[in-house]
VOGU-3710 file (C-alpha; in Angstrom, 3 decimals, decimal comma):
1> mstvpncpkc> 18,923/-23,050/70,143  19,153/-26,294/68,086  22,022/-28,608/68,605  23,820/-30,038/65,702  25,029/-33,736/65,940  28,748/-34,541/65,928  30,140/-35,932/62,793  29,311/-39,589/62,189  32,791/-40,326/60,445  35,242/-38,342/62,550
11> nseytyedgs> 33,066/-37,473/65,609  33,978/-33,815/65,404  31,702/-31,222/67,239  32,398/-28,483/64,897  29,674/-29,400/62,352  27,324/-26,953/60,845  24,090/-26,855/58,775  24,460/-25,905/54,829  21,022/-25,715/53,582  19,512/-29,122/53,929
21> llvcpecaye> 22,898/-30,933/54,598  24,941/-31,003/57,758  28,738/-30,594/57,033  31,896/-31,469/58,857  34,617/-29,057/58,372  37,381/-31,339/59,478  36,721/-34,298/57,232  34,427/-32,771/54,597  31,697/-35,284/55,297  28,201/-34,177/54,205
31> wapgspteps> 25,001/-35,872/55,263  21,237/-35,210/55,405  19,904/-35,064/59,007  17,826/-38,245/59,918  19,278/-40,168/57,270  21,248/-43,415/58,051  24,880/-42,427/58,443  26,263/-45,864/56,901  24,989/-47,274/53,583  23,514/-50,815/53,822
41> edqkiikdan> 25,703/-53,671/52,647  23,743/-54,140/49,535  23,958/-50,368/48,500  27,017/-49,500/46,375  28,802/-46,133/47,315  29,392/-43,905/44,365  32,013/-40,959/44,789  32,727/-38,080/42,499  36,196/-37,137/41,303  36,907/-35,430/44,715
51> gnilsdgdsv> 35,700/-38,337/46,847  32,363/-36,829/47,911  29,501/-39,333/48,142  26,947/-38,867/45,457  23,150/-39,592/45,884  20,123/-39,395/43,897  18,952/-35,955/43,184  22,215/-34,373/43,564  23,621/-31,614/41,206  26,984/-32,169/39,562
61> tvikdlkvkg> 29,431/-30,207/37,265  31,420/-31,884/34,387  35,187/-31,503/35,077  36,395/-32,500/31,695  35,388/-32,045/28,057  33,836/-35,295/27,214  33,104/-36,644/23,528  29,426/-37,623/23,177  29,272/-41,167/21,652  27,589/-41,292/18,289
71> sssvlkigtk> 27,737/-37,659/17,848  30,245/-35,002/16,805  29,317/-32,746/19,768  31,364/-32,395/22,962  29,991/-31,857/26,455  32,149/-28,910/27,763  33,799/-28,657/30,988  31,767/-26,714/33,637  28,314/-28,217/32,330  25,895/-28,337/35,143
81> vknirlvdgd> 23,810/-31,443/35,658  20,740/-31,228/37,971  18,876/-34,224/39,494  21,238/-37,108/38,831  20,161/-40,679/39,278  22,481/-43,329/40,283  22,623/-46,605/38,398  24,555/-49,804/38,296  26,874/-50,424/35,501  29,981/-48,919/33,845
91> hdidckidgf> 28,379/-45,553/33,669  27,079/-44,902/37,164  25,074/-41,629/36,559  21,855/-41,259/34,595  20,794/-37,667/33,691  19,305/-35,267/31,547  21,390/-32,544/30,143  19,872/-29,417/28,450  20,699/-29,299/24,722  21,898/-33,052/24,689
101> gamklksefv> 18,941/-35,050/26,310  19,388/-38,078/28,202  22,877/-39,376/29,021  24,870/-41,812/31,005  28,116/-40,376/32,718  30,759/-41,803/34,733  31,222/-40,425/38,434  35,025/-39,936/37,862  34,364/-37,112/35,316  32,008/-35,219/37,736
111> kki> 32,141/-33,114/40,936  29,251/-32,361/43,406  28,112/-29,008/43,502
//
């Protein structure tokens, strides 16, 4: 029987495995086993609309209809975006969306899947 480590944020002993991540049910913190629990000082923390920490390769869902600049089309609520990349700047997510192509999004308009 494998032992799951305590939560690095709240030290709860009730953590569990969910796919490739470890999850704390008390504070809702998610982390990958073996990864550093705290970001380095020069690394910026980017959170989604619900306060979950985002990282490269995550999948997110759009939580609001967004107008696409330079186009008459709209990115609809519930659109799933896979394999995001975090970048510096006003729009912190760089991604490709089926039917729209390459796009930059603000993290405040997405939630982690």
